[in-house]
ZADREN-660044 format. One line per field, with one value per residue (C-alpha): residue number from 1; chain; x, z, y. Coordinates in nm, 2 decimals, padded with zeros to 4 digits. Layout:
seq c(NUM, ...)
mol c(A, ...)
c1 c(X, ...)
c3 c(Z, ...)
c2 c(Y, ...)
//
This chain:
seq c(1, 2, 3, 4, 5, 6, 7, 8, 9, 10, 11, 12, 13, 14, 15, 16, 17, 18, 19, 20, 21, 22, 23, 24, 25, 26, 27, 28, 29, 30, 31, 32, 33, 34, 35, 36, 37, 38, 39, 40, 41, 42, 43, 44, 45, 46, 47, 48, 49, 50, 51, 52, 53, 54, 55, 56, 57, 58, 59, 60, 61, 62, 63, 64, 65, 66, 67, 68, 69, 70, 71, 72, 73, 74, 75, 76, 77, 78, 79, 80, 81, 82, 83, 84, 85, 86, 87, 88, 89, 90, 91, 92, 93, 94, 95, 96, 97, 98, 99, 100, 101, 102, 103, 104, 105, 106, 107, 108, 109, 110, 111, 112, 113, 114, 115, 116, 117, 118, 119, 120, 121, 122, 123, 124, 125, 126, 127, 128, 129, 130, 131, 132, 133, 134, 135, 136, 137, 138, 139, 140, 141, 142, 143, 144, 145, 146, 147, 148, 149, 150, 151, 152, 153, 154, 155, 156, 157, 158, 159, 160, 161, 162, 163, 164, 165, 166, 167, 168, 169, 170, 171, 172, 173, 174, 175, 176, 177, 178, 179, 180, 181, 182, 183, 184, 185, 186, 187, 188, 189, 190, 191, 192, 193, 194, 195, 196, 197, 198, 199, 200, 201, 202, 203, 204, 205, 206, 207, 208, 209, 210, 211, 212, 213, 214, 215, 216, 217, 218, 219, 220, 221, 222, 223, 224, 225, 226, 227, 228, 229, 230, 231, 232, 233, 234, 235, 236, 237, 238, 239, 240, 241, 242, 243, 244, 245, 246, 247, 248, 249, 250, 251, 252, 253, 254, 255, 256, 257, 258, 259, 260, 261, 262, 263, 264, 265, 266, 267, 268, 269, 270, 271, 272, 273, 274, 275, 276, 277, 278, 279, 280, 281, 282, 283, 284, 285, 286, 287, 288, 289, 290, 291, 292, 293, 294, 295, 296, 297, 298, 299, 300, 301, 302, 303, 304, 305, 306, 307, 308, 309, 310, 311, 312, 313, 314, 315, 316, 317, 318, 319, 320, 321, 322, 323, 324, 325, 326, 327, 328, 329, 330, 331, 332, 333, 334, 335, 336, 337, 338, 339, 340, 341, 342, 343, 344, 345, 346, 347, 348, 349, 350, 351, 352, 353, 354, 355, 356, 357, 358, 359, 360, 361, 362, 363, 364, 365, 366, 367, 368, 369, 370, 371, 372, 373, 374, 375, 376, 377, 378, 379, 380, 381, 382, 383, 384, 385, 386, 387, 388, 389, 390, 391, 392, 393, 394, 395, 396, 397, 398, 399, 400, 401, 402, 403, 404, 405, 406, 407, 408, 409, 410, 411, 412, 413, 414, 415, 416, 417, 418, 419, 420, 421, 422, 423, 424, 425, 426, 427, 428, 429, 430, 431, 432, 433, 434, 435, 436, 437, 438, 439, 440, 441, 442, 443, 444, 445, 446, 447, 448, 449, 450, 451, 452, 453, 454, 455, 456, 457, 458, 459, 460, 461, 462, 463, 464, 465, 466, 467, 468, 469, 470, 471, 472, 473, 474, 475, 476, 477, 478, 479, 480, 481, 482, 483, 484, 485)
mol c(A, A, A, A, A, A, A, A, A, A, A, A, A, A, A, A, A, A, A, A, A, A, A, A, A, A, A, A, A, A, A, A, A, A, A, A, A, A, A, A, A, A, A, A, A, A, A, A, A, A, A, A, A, A, A, A, A, A, A, A, A, A, A, A, A, A, A, A, A, A, A, A, A, A, A, A, A, A, A, A, A, A, A, A, A, A, A, A, A, A, A, A, A, A, A, A, A, A, A, A, A, A, A, A, A, A, A, A, A, A, A, A, A, A, A, A, A, A, A, A, A, A, A, A, A, A, A, A, A, A, A, A, A, A, A, A, A, A, A, A, A, A, A, A, A, A, A, A, A, A, A, A, A, A, A, A, A, A, A, A, A, A, A, A, A, A, A, A, A, A, A, A, A, A, A, A, A, A, A, A, A, A, A, A, A, A, A, A, A, A, A, A, A, A, A, A, A, A, A, A, A, A, A, A, A, A, A, A, A, A, A, A, A, A, A, A, A, A, A, A, A, A, A, A, A, A, A, A, A, A, A, A, A, A, A, A, A, A, A, A, A, A, A, A, A, A, A, A, A, A, A, A, A, A, A, A, A, A, A, A, A, A, A, A, A, A, A, A, A, A, A, A, A, A, A, A, A, A, A, A, A, A, A, A, A, A, A, A, A, A, A, A, A, A, A, A, A, A, A, A, A, A, A, A, A, A, A, A, A, A, A, A, A, A, A, A, A, A, A, A, A, A, A, A, A, A, A, A, A, A, A, A, A, A, A, A, A, A, A, A, A, A, A, A, A, A, A, A, A, A, A, A, A, A, A, A, A, A, A, A, A, A, A, A, A, A, A, A, A, A, A, A, A, A, A, A, A, A, A, A, A, A, A, A, A, A, A, A, A, A, A, A, A, A, A, A, A, A, A, A, A, A, A, A, A, A, A, A, A, A, A, A, A, A, A, A, A, A, A, A, A, A, A, A, A, A, A, A, A, A, A, A, A, A, A, A, A, A, A, A, A, A, A, A, A, A, A, A, A, A, A, A, A, A, A, A, A, A, A, A, A, A, A, A, A, A, A, A, A, A, A, A, A, A, A, A, A, A, A, A, A, A, A, A, A)
c1 c(-05.04, -05.10, -04.79, -04.77, -04.52, -04.53, -04.32, -04.18, -03.95, -03.92, -03.92, -04.01, -04.38, -04.42, -04.70, -04.64, -04.61, -04.24, -04.02, -03.73, -03.44, -03.17, -02.85, -02.56, -02.20, -01.96, -02.09, -02.44, -02.55, -02.58, -02.94, -03.06, -03.35, -03.21, -03.44, -03.33, -02.97, -02.97, -03.11, -02.85, -02.56, -02.67, -02.69, -02.34, -02.20, -02.34, -02.19, -02.53, -02.50, -02.25, -02.26, -02.14, -02.33, -02.57, -02.59, -02.95, -03.11, -03.47, -03.58, -03.92, -04.10, -03.82, -03.80, -03.89, -04.06, -04.43, -04.36, -04.40, -04.07, -03.75, -03.53, -03.19, -03.02, -02.67, -02.61, -02.24, -02.22, -02.48, -02.56, -02.89, -02.80, -02.66, -02.97, -03.21, -03.00, -03.01, -03.38, -03.42, -03.23, -03.45, -03.77, -03.63, -03.58, -03.95, -04.06, -04.32, -04.39, -04.73, -04.65, -04.94, -04.79, -04.42, -04.27, -03.94, -03.68, -03.34, -03.09, -02.75, -02.83, -02.81, -03.13, -03.11, -03.17, -03.52, -03.69, -03.49, -03.50, -03.87, -03.89, -03.65, -03.82, -04.14, -03.97, -03.79, -04.12, -04.29, -04.00, -04.03, -04.40, -04.42, -04.51, -04.60, -04.92, -05.10, -05.02, -04.91, -05.20, -04.95, -04.77, -04.72, -05.00, -04.98, -04.78, -04.98, -04.79, -05.05, -04.94, -04.60, -04.52, -04.20, -04.07, -03.90, -03.83, -04.06, -03.82, -03.75, -04.11, -04.21, -03.91, -03.99, -04.35, -04.27, -04.04, -04.32, -04.56, -04.29, -04.20, -04.56, -04.61, -04.28, -04.36, -04.70, -04.52, -04.26, -04.53, -04.71, -04.38, -04.30, -04.65, -04.64, -04.29, -04.33, -04.64, -04.56, -04.57, -04.90, -05.06, -04.86, -04.93, -04.92, -05.30, -05.24, -05.00, -05.26, -05.52, -05.29, -05.24, -05.61, -05.68, -05.42, -05.60, -05.93, -05.79, -05.58, -05.77, -05.50, -05.54, -05.46, -05.46, -05.39, -05.31, -05.36, -05.18, -05.37, -05.31, -04.94, -04.93, -05.08, -04.81, -04.54, -04.38, -04.21, -03.95, -04.19, -04.42, -04.14, -04.07, -04.43, -04.53, -04.38, -04.63, -05.00, -05.04, -05.16, -04.92, -05.02, -04.87, -04.96, -04.96, -05.05, -05.05, -05.05, -05.12, -05.02, -04.92, -05.03, -05.07, -04.80, -04.54, -04.32, -04.36, -04.11, -04.15, -04.06, -04.04, -04.04, -03.95, -04.25, -04.13, -04.35, -04.16, -03.84, -03.75, -03.49, -03.70, -03.53, -03.20, -03.33, -03.19, -03.05, -03.31, -03.13, -03.29, -03.51, -03.80, -03.65, -03.73, -04.07, -03.88, -03.79, -04.08, -03.91, -03.87, -04.24, -04.32, -04.09, -04.23, -04.59, -04.47, -04.32, -04.64, -04.84, -04.60, -04.62, -05.00, -05.03, -04.79, -04.96, -04.66, -04.70, -04.55, -04.66, -04.56, -04.61, -04.54, -04.50, -04.49, -04.44, -04.55, -04.53, -04.37, -04.06, -04.13, -04.01, -04.27, -04.32, -04.40, -04.11, -03.84, -03.53, -03.16, -03.08, -03.42, -03.43, -03.71, -03.81, -03.85, -04.11, -03.83, -03.77, -03.43, -03.37, -03.23, -03.06, -03.15, -02.83, -02.97, -03.34, -03.26, -03.16, -03.53, -03.57, -03.40, -03.62, -03.94, -03.79, -03.66, -04.02, -04.14, -03.87, -03.97, -04.34, -04.22, -04.13, -04.49, -04.51, -04.23, -04.07, -03.84, -03.66, -03.71, -03.57, -03.61, -03.58, -03.50, -03.36, -03.15, -02.82, -02.64, -02.33, -02.45, -02.49, -02.13, -02.01, -02.21, -02.36, -02.68, -02.58, -02.60, -02.81, -02.62, -02.70, -02.64, -02.73, -02.68, -02.69, -02.48, -02.76, -02.98, -02.70, -02.64, -03.01, -03.04, -02.73, -02.85, -03.20, -03.05, -02.83, -03.13, -03.35, -03.08, -03.14, -02.81, -02.69, -02.36, -02.29, -02.15, -01.99, -02.14, -01.83, -01.89, -01.63, -01.87, -02.10, -01.87, -01.99, -02.34, -02.25, -02.44, -02.40, -02.77, -02.94, -02.88, -02.76, -02.74, -02.93, -02.62, -02.24, -01.99, -02.00, -01.74, -01.90, -02.25, -02.43, -02.27, -02.35, -02.71, -02.73, -02.57, -02.84, -03.11, -02.93, -02.99, -03.36, -03.32, -03.16, -03.46, -03.47, -03.26, -03.24, -03.13, -03.12, -03.12, -03.01, -03.16, -03.08, -02.88, -03.10, -03.47, -03.47, -03.28, -03.22, -03.15, -03.32, -03.42, -03.57, -03.81, -03.85, -03.69, -03.92, -03.61, -03.57, -03.91, -03.74, -03.48, -03.74, -03.98, -03.70, -03.59, -03.94, -04.00, -03.67, -03.79, -04.08, -03.87)
c3 c(11.46, 11.73, 11.80, 12.07, 12.26, 12.64, 12.89, 13.16, 13.45, 13.58, 13.38, 13.68, 13.66, 13.28, 13.21, 12.90, 12.78, 12.70, 12.80, 12.55, 12.66, 12.40, 12.56, 12.40, 12.51, 12.67, 13.03, 13.18, 13.13, 13.45, 13.37, 13.34, 13.58, 13.89, 13.87, 13.51, 13.59, 13.87, 13.64, 13.37, 13.62, 13.73, 13.37, 13.30, 13.62, 13.53, 13.18, 13.02, 12.85, 12.74, 12.65, 12.30, 11.97, 11.89, 12.24, 12.35, 12.65, 12.73, 13.10, 13.20, 13.51, 13.59, 13.96, 14.04, 13.71, 13.62, 13.26, 13.21, 13.01, 12.99, 12.68, 12.70, 12.37, 12.34, 12.05, 12.11, 11.94, 12.01, 11.65, 11.47, 11.27, 11.57, 11.77, 11.50, 11.46, 11.84, 11.85, 11.55, 11.75, 12.06, 11.85, 11.70, 12.06, 12.12, 11.80, 11.86, 12.21, 12.32, 12.32, 12.22, 12.38, 12.37, 12.53, 12.39, 12.55, 12.42, 12.69, 12.64, 12.31, 12.24, 12.30, 11.96, 11.80, 11.95, 11.62, 11.41, 11.67, 11.67, 11.29, 11.28, 11.58, 11.38, 11.07, 11.28, 11.43, 11.08, 10.94, 11.23, 11.19, 10.81, 10.65, 10.29, 10.26, 09.94, 09.76, 10.06, 10.28, 10.49, 10.60, 10.97, 11.16, 11.20, 11.49, 11.81, 11.86, 11.81, 12.04, 12.07, 12.31, 12.27, 12.61, 12.64, 12.90, 12.89, 12.68, 12.42, 12.38, 12.20, 11.96, 11.89, 11.77, 11.41, 11.38, 11.49, 11.23, 10.96, 11.05, 11.03, 10.69, 10.55, 10.70, 10.52, 10.20, 10.25, 10.31, 09.99, 09.79, 09.93, 09.87, 09.51, 09.44, 09.63, 09.43, 09.14, 08.78, 08.70, 08.99, 08.99, 08.62, 08.48, 08.53, 08.90, 08.94, 08.78, 09.03, 09.32, 09.20, 09.15, 09.50, 09.64, 09.46, 09.61, 09.96, 09.96, 09.71, 09.44, 09.07, 08.89, 08.52, 08.36, 07.99, 07.76, 07.44, 07.21, 07.42, 07.45, 07.07, 07.02, 07.25, 07.03, 07.30, 07.04, 07.28, 07.56, 07.30, 07.15, 07.48, 07.56, 07.22, 07.29, 07.57, 07.58, 07.90, 07.82, 07.90, 08.14, 08.17, 08.52, 08.63, 08.99, 09.13, 09.49, 09.53, 09.87, 09.75, 09.50, 09.14, 09.04, 09.25, 09.04, 09.14, 09.23, 08.98, 09.06, 08.78, 08.85, 08.62, 08.60, 08.42, 08.60, 08.46, 08.27, 08.06, 07.87, 07.56, 07.25, 07.44, 07.68, 08.03, 08.17, 08.35, 08.69, 08.92, 08.64, 08.89, 09.06, 08.76, 08.91, 09.13, 08.82, 08.90, 09.22, 09.10, 09.03, 09.37, 09.55, 09.39, 09.47, 09.82, 09.85, 09.71, 09.98, 10.25, 10.12, 10.09, 10.45, 10.57, 10.36, 10.32, 10.15, 09.81, 09.48, 09.37, 09.05, 09.02, 08.68, 08.62, 08.27, 08.33, 08.10, 08.06, 07.86, 07.68, 07.37, 07.10, 06.73, 06.79, 07.03, 06.98, 06.81, 06.84, 06.55, 06.55, 06.56, 06.76, 06.78, 07.13, 07.24, 07.23, 06.86, 06.93, 06.76, 06.94, 06.80, 07.00, 07.06, 07.36, 07.44, 07.80, 07.84, 07.83, 08.15, 08.00, 07.70, 07.89, 08.13, 07.85, 07.73, 08.08, 08.13, 07.82, 07.94, 08.27, 08.09, 08.06, 08.44, 08.44, 08.74, 09.00, 08.99, 08.85, 09.00, 08.82, 09.02, 08.85, 08.90, 08.60, 08.59, 08.72, 08.69, 08.98, 09.20, 09.12, 09.21, 09.53, 09.64, 09.84, 10.08, 09.88, 09.58, 09.29, 09.25, 08.95, 08.91, 08.66, 08.95, 09.26, 09.48, 09.37, 09.44, 09.78, 09.87, 09.77, 09.96, 10.27, 10.25, 10.22, 10.53, 10.73, 10.63, 10.68, 10.31, 10.17, 09.81, 09.66, 09.39, 09.06, 08.77, 08.46, 08.27, 07.91, 07.79, 07.89, 07.61, 07.34, 07.44, 07.32, 06.96, 06.68, 06.30, 06.25, 06.52, 06.74, 07.01, 07.10, 07.40, 07.55, 07.55, 07.65, 07.99, 08.13, 08.33, 08.25, 08.53, 08.42, 08.05, 08.14, 08.34, 08.05, 07.82, 08.05, 08.08, 07.71, 07.79, 08.11, 07.96, 08.04, 08.42, 08.73, 08.74, 08.96, 08.88, 09.14, 09.03, 09.29, 09.13, 09.44, 09.71, 09.59, 09.69, 09.85, 09.71, 09.87, 10.19, 10.26, 09.91, 09.91, 09.84, 10.08, 10.01, 09.94, 09.86, 09.99, 10.29, 10.09, 09.84, 10.12, 10.29, 09.96, 09.86, 10.21, 10.18, 09.86, 10.04, 10.29)
c2 c(24.56, 24.81, 25.03, 25.30, 25.50, 25.50, 25.69, 25.46, 25.57, 25.22, 24.89, 24.68, 24.80, 24.75, 24.50, 24.29, 23.93, 24.02, 24.30, 24.34, 24.55, 24.63, 24.74, 24.93, 24.93, 24.68, 24.74, 24.77, 25.13, 25.33, 25.43, 25.07, 24.99, 24.82, 24.52, 24.45, 24.53, 24.27, 24.00, 24.10, 24.08, 23.73, 23.61, 23.75, 23.59, 23.25, 23.28, 23.25, 23.59, 23.85, 24.21, 24.14, 24.22, 23.94, 23.80, 23.74, 23.57, 23.51, 23.48, 23.34, 23.49, 23.73, 23.81, 24.17, 24.24, 24.26, 24.14, 23.76, 23.74, 23.94, 23.94, 24.10, 24.18, 24.33, 24.55, 24.62, 24.96, 25.23, 25.29, 25.26, 24.95, 24.77, 24.86, 24.72, 24.40, 24.34, 24.39, 24.15, 23.88, 23.94, 23.90, 23.58, 23.45, 23.49, 23.32, 23.05, 23.17, 23.30, 23.67, 23.90, 24.22, 24.31, 24.62, 24.74, 24.96, 25.08, 25.16, 25.32, 25.49, 25.86, 26.04, 26.19, 25.85, 25.81, 25.91, 25.67, 25.39, 25.40, 25.37, 25.08, 24.91, 24.90, 24.77, 24.50, 24.38, 24.39, 24.18, 23.93, 23.86, 23.86, 23.53, 23.48, 23.27, 23.37, 23.05, 22.85, 22.73, 22.53, 22.84, 22.88, 23.05, 23.42, 23.54, 23.62, 23.94, 24.21, 24.50, 24.67, 24.94, 25.14, 25.27, 25.61, 25.87, 26.18, 26.39, 26.12, 26.01, 26.33, 26.30, 25.94, 25.99, 26.10, 25.80, 25.57, 25.71, 25.69, 25.34, 25.22, 25.38, 25.23, 24.89, 24.90, 24.99, 24.72, 24.46, 24.56, 24.54, 24.20, 24.06, 24.18, 24.04, 23.71, 23.61, 23.38, 23.51, 23.35, 23.55, 23.88, 23.96, 24.31, 24.32, 24.24, 24.52, 24.75, 24.63, 24.70, 25.06, 25.11, 24.98, 25.22, 25.50, 25.41, 25.38, 25.69, 25.92, 25.90, 25.97, 25.64, 25.57, 25.23, 25.26, 24.95, 24.85, 25.07, 25.38, 25.29, 25.25, 25.59, 25.74, 25.58, 25.37, 25.14, 25.01, 24.91, 24.75, 24.55, 24.38, 24.31, 24.16, 23.82, 23.75, 23.66, 23.86, 24.22, 24.50, 24.77, 25.12, 25.24, 25.61, 25.70, 26.05, 26.18, 26.55, 26.69, 27.03, 27.30, 27.17, 27.43, 27.25, 27.02, 26.66, 26.39, 26.10, 25.74, 25.49, 25.12, 24.84, 24.60, 24.29, 24.04, 23.75, 23.76, 23.45, 23.64, 23.63, 23.49, 23.53, 23.27, 23.25, 22.93, 22.72, 22.72, 22.98, 23.11, 23.09, 23.39, 23.60, 23.65, 23.91, 24.11, 24.34, 24.44, 24.80, 24.83, 24.67, 24.91, 25.23, 25.11, 25.04, 25.39, 25.54, 25.36, 25.49, 25.85, 25.84, 25.73, 26.00, 26.28, 26.51, 26.84, 26.75, 26.59, 26.25, 26.06, 25.68, 25.52, 25.15, 25.00, 24.64, 24.34, 23.99, 23.92, 23.59, 23.40, 23.33, 23.37, 23.74, 23.81, 24.07, 23.92, 24.00, 24.23, 24.40, 24.78, 24.96, 25.32, 25.46, 25.72, 25.98, 25.90, 25.75, 25.41, 25.11, 24.80, 24.49, 24.28, 24.09, 24.05, 23.98, 24.34, 24.43, 24.63, 24.93, 24.91, 24.95, 25.21, 25.44, 25.50, 25.56, 25.82, 26.00, 25.99, 26.14, 26.46, 26.57, 26.62, 26.87, 26.69, 26.83, 26.50, 26.15, 25.83, 25.50, 25.17, 24.84, 24.49, 24.58, 24.40, 24.10, 24.31, 24.52, 24.21, 24.12, 24.47, 24.53, 24.20, 24.22, 24.50, 24.82, 24.91, 25.06, 25.43, 25.66, 26.02, 26.31, 26.56, 26.57, 26.70, 26.41, 26.17, 26.32, 26.30, 25.94, 25.84, 26.03, 25.87, 25.53, 25.57, 25.71, 25.42, 25.15, 25.08, 25.20, 25.26, 25.34, 25.59, 25.45, 25.64, 25.78, 25.88, 25.97, 25.72, 25.44, 25.56, 25.41, 25.06, 25.14, 25.24, 25.07, 25.07, 25.03, 25.25, 25.55, 25.30, 24.94, 24.81, 24.64, 24.68, 24.42, 24.24, 24.47, 24.75, 24.62, 24.81, 25.13, 25.09, 25.00, 25.33, 25.52, 25.38, 25.52, 25.85, 25.91, 25.94, 26.16, 26.47, 26.70, 26.66, 26.58, 26.20, 25.91, 25.54, 25.26, 24.92, 24.69, 24.35, 24.25, 24.39, 24.33, 23.97, 23.69, 23.34, 23.00, 22.89, 23.25, 23.30, 23.59, 23.96, 24.21, 24.51, 24.72, 25.00, 25.12, 25.27, 25.46, 25.59, 25.70, 25.90, 26.04, 26.16, 26.31, 26.50, 26.66, 26.83, 27.02)
//
C-alpha cells in the first residue's frame, strides 16, 4: 500500500477514485470545501444522510468534484476514536468497488490531532483491506485499493508525517501478528514462530537466537520443559535483539507467551471452541509484531523480545496434576491444573530476562479466562509492580487506541498460591483468577520493573468475525517508543 500526505487547499480539485471526507460535529464545519458542503447539504435535505456518528453516504460522479466518488462520514465527536470509527465506516461503504486510489480528509478536528489521525487512518485502511488467505484459496480477491493520500492544510501536513510513518510500521506489525495467530496450529508451530523471528532478523539486521530443548535443559528451565514435554512438536526459545542505542543502554524487554496450541494438557479443555486455542500464542505474535514495527521505525533504544514457544498437549509424557517442577529461578511449583500452562513457560522467560539487565520488562499473554470475564474484549488487563510503568502502559494504550486497564496486585492475593508440597501452586481458586495469575508471575519479576498484559479478551474475536486482532501491537509499539525519550 502506497501512503502519502498531500496539502490541499480545495477538495474540488483532488483527483482520486474516491474522496473520503470525515466530518466532526453536529453541523457542517465552516472550513468545509464549498463544493463538498453543497453536496452534503443536499444529502441532509433529502434525508439520505445525517451528521450523526456512524452515518455514511457514498455519491457517484459528484457534481463539482474531480474525484469519481465522494464518501461523507460523520464522526459525531471530534475525538481520535470517533474519527477512526467514521473512517472505517466510509471504507466499508467502498468495499467491492473499483477503487485503487482513495484520498482522505478529516474536517472539524483539532489541528493537534493530525499526527494521531494519520496513524489511525493508516491502521483503519490496513484493517479494511486485510484478508486471511494462507490456508483459504477461496478467500476474496485482494482489494484493489493500492494508494491512499491523506489531505491536510500546509501547517498540519508537517505534523502529520511522523504519524504516517508510525502508522505504517504498526500496521506492518499488526499484519504479522494476525498472520501468525490466524494460521492453524499445524502450520503455526513453535518452529514456524522461530522462522518468523529469523526472517525478521535477516530483513532488519537483528540478532536472533533460537534455543532448542538441549540448550533449554542446560539453562535449567524446568517449568518450560514440563509444559513442552507432552507434545511431539519441538519447543523453541526465541530471543531477538534490536540495537538502536549504545550497548551500555539498558534494553526494554518484551516477553510473549507462545503456546501455539493449548489443549489444556491432562486437564483437558472442553471440545467446544477448542479450535480457538490456536490463538493462545497471541502474546508471542504481538511481541514479534511490535519488534517489526520498532525495527522499521529505528528508534534510538535497545529492545529484546523473548518468546518461549511450545504446545500444551496430553500424552503419556505430559505434565500431570500433582507434579512438582523446578523453575529456572530455583523456585518449585506444584501443578494443580495443567491448563494453567502459560504462566509456567513465562516464569522461566522472565528469569532469563534478568541477564539483559533490563530497564523494564513487559510480558504479554492470553493468560486467563477470568480477565475476559472482568474486561471483555475492550481493554487488556494490565498489572505492574511500578507506578511509572503502569502509567506508561496506560498512556501508550490510549494513544494507540489499544487500551488497557490496571488491575490490583495486593499481597493478600498471594495466599491463594500456597502449597504444601512446593514453593507455590500454579493456580489458586477461580475467584480473582487473573490477579492470582499475575501474582504468580510477579514472583519471578522481583529484579526489575515489570508489567504484565493479559490479552485473553483482546487478542482475537470469536463467532462470525473469528480471527486475530493484532492487539496489543499498537500499545506495545507506543510503549517501547516512549522508553526511548
